C-alpha positions in Angstrom: -14.2 -26.6 -14.5 -14.6 -29.9 -12.7 -13.3 -30.5 -9.2 -11.0 -33.5 -8.8 -10.9 -35.7 -5.7 -8.0 -33.8 -4.1 -9.6 -30.3 -4.3 -8.2 -29.3 -7.6 -10.0 -28.1 -10.6 -9.4 -30.1 -13.8 -6.9 -27.6 -14.9 -4.7 -28.3 -11.9 -5.5 -25.2 -9.9 -6.6 -25.4 -6.2 -9.9 -24.4 -4.8 -9.2 -21.9 -2.1 -7.0 -24.1 0.1 -5.3 -22.1 2.8 -1.7 -22.9 3.6 -0.2 -22.4 7.1 3.1 -22.7 8.7 4.3 -22.5 12.3 7.3 -20.2 13.2 9.0 -19.8 16.5 9.6 -16.3 17.8 13.4 -16.8 17.8 13.4 -17.4 14.0 11.6 -14.2 13.2 13.8 -12.2 15.7 17.1 -13.6 14.3 16.0 -13.0 10.7 15.2 -9.3 11.4 18.5 -9.0 13.3 20.4 -10.4 10.3 18.6 -8.2 7.8 18.4 -5.0 9.9 21.0 -5.3 12.6 18.4 -4.7 15.3 17.2 -7.3 17.9 13.4 -6.8 18.2 11.0 -8.1 20.8 7.8 -9.8 19.6 5.0 -9.6 22.2 2.0 -10.5 20.0 0.7 -11.5 16.6 0.6 -7.8 15.5 4.4 -7.5 16.2 5.1 -10.7 14.3 3.0 -9.6 11.3 4.9 -6.3 11.1 8.3 -8.2 11.4 7.2 -10.7 8.6 6.2 -7.9 6.3 9.6 -6.2 7.0 11.5 -9.5 6.3 9.6 -10.0 3.0 10.3 -6.4 1.9 14.0 -6.3 3.0 14.8 -9.7 1.5 13.4 -8.6 -1.9 10.8 -11.3 -2.0 8.1 -8.8 -3.0 9.9 -8.1 -6.2 9.1 -11.6 -7.5 6.2 -11.8 -9.9 4.6 -14.6 -7.9 4.3 -12.4 -4.8 1.6 -10.3 -6.3 -0.6 -13.4 -6.0 -0.2 -13.4 -2.3 -3.0 -11.2 -0.9 -2.1 -11.3 2.8 -0.5 -13.2 5.6 -2.7 -13.6 8.7 -0.7 -14.1 11.9 -2.0 -15.7 15.1 -0.1 -16.8 18.1 -0.2 -19.6 20.7 2.0 -20.7 23.5 3.9 -24.0 23.4 4.6 -25.3 26.9 7.9 -27.0 27.2 8.1 -28.4 30.8 5.8 -26.4 32.9 3.1 -23.7 32.9 5.8 -21.0 33.2 8.3 -22.4 30.7 6.8 -21.7 27.2 7.6 -20.6 23.7 5.5 -18.2 21.7 4.7 -19.7 18.3 3.2 -17.8 15.4 0.9 -19.4 12.9 1.2 -17.8 9.5 -1.7 -18.3 7.2 -1.0 -17.4 3.6 -4.0 -15.9 1.7 -3.7 -16.1 -2.1 -5.7 -14.9 -5.0 -8.2 -17.3 -6.4 -7.0 -20.2 -8.6 -3.3 -19.8 -7.8 -1.5 -23.1 -8.6 -0.3 -25.1 -5.6 3.3 -25.1 -7.0 3.3 -21.3 -6.8 1.9 -21.3 -3.3 4.5 -23.8 -2.1 7.3 -21.9 -3.8 6.4 -18.6 -2.0 6.1 -20.3 1.4 9.2 -22.4 0.9 11.3 -19.3 0.1 10.1 -17.5 3.3 10.8 -20.6 5.4 14.3 -21.0 4.0 15.0 -17.3 4.8 13.7 -17.8 8.3 15.8 -21.0 8.8 19.0 -19.4 7.7 19.1 -16.8 10.4 
């Protein structure tokens, strides 16, 4: 297969491009509360990863055929300072790791579905 200028193979599949999104703590907390009725506290990336996995499972997203192409979601965190060094928000960066040669449309569909779920809460 040949690699096109935009990182795609000639058959339209992507060459290992990682996709990432940023999510504020409040969106994860509200989504868990909506699905489970419990308000959780996220202190770090490990807590956020556990919450994201719970959201995916409880919302039935794992039952879709496309989700088996998603190998993992790596979660890292950083602080976004609003007005001062003491006033900050904890932001989580979700990196979606897919199997090789998953079409971009499939990746976008999975990520969009999770984003929509998080934004509804």
